[in-house]
N, C-alpha and C positions, 0 to 999 in steps of 0.2 A: 577460843573462848568457849567454856561450857557454860550452857544455861542449867540453872536448876529446875527440877521439876516443880510445876505447878500444883498446888494442893486443889483439891476437888472444890472445895467451898471458895478459893480464890478463883476458880474458873468460872463457878456459878456466877459470882458477882460482877466479873466482869462481862459475862455473856449478858446480864440484866441490865447492867448499865447501857451496854451498846444498843440493847433493843429498844429502852427506854428513850435515848438520845435519837435512835431513828423516828420513833414516832412522833416525838416531840417537833422534831426538823420538820415534817410532813405536815404538822397542824396549822391551821389558819389562825391570824390573830391580828387583831386592829392594830394598824399603825399609829394610832392616836392615843387610844386608852389603853393598849396592850391586853385587852380583855380575849378570851377565847370563847366565840361564838358558841352558843348551845345547839344542839342538832335540831334542824328543821328552821333555824333563824336564818336570814338572809344577809349576805356580805355583799357590799359594794366595790368595784374595782373603778379606778378614775385612771385618766389619760397618762400621768406619770407614773403608772406603777403601784399607786397606793391602794391599800384596802383597807375599808372602814366598815365598822359593824353599823347595824340598823341603830343604834343608838347616837353613834357620831355623825353618821352621814347627813342629817338633816341640817348640820351647821355648815355644810359646804354648798356654795352658791351654784357650783357648776354640775351638770348631769353626769351621773356614773356612765361608763364605758358598757360596764355588764354587772349583773346581779347574779350571784351565786348563791342557791341554797346550800346550807351546810349538810354534809350528809356524815352517817353514822362511819366511825374509822373501818369496820368490817365489811361494810358495803362499798367502800373505795378498792378494798383489797382483794375483794373477791373477783374470780376469774371465771370465765364461762369456757366449757369444756365445747368445742366445736368439732363435730364429725370431719375427718378427711375427705377430699373430693377424690 
């Protein structure tokens, strides 16, 4: 089977969709209210893998296992160059 050549506009759309989907998959969100916490806000992780935002966590009686500050997306993806030894 021969594939038809893809137009430049269609290729751009596909690449944009793929990149937005990967950014969305990496994003933290609250398991209760589905809200995406703001940069600088604290997100709480609980024993069974639940992640709750600062607004929903006071409703839980148990203590969180970890508290994670939400960082900017560029800060997460930044890489440091280290000199070779």
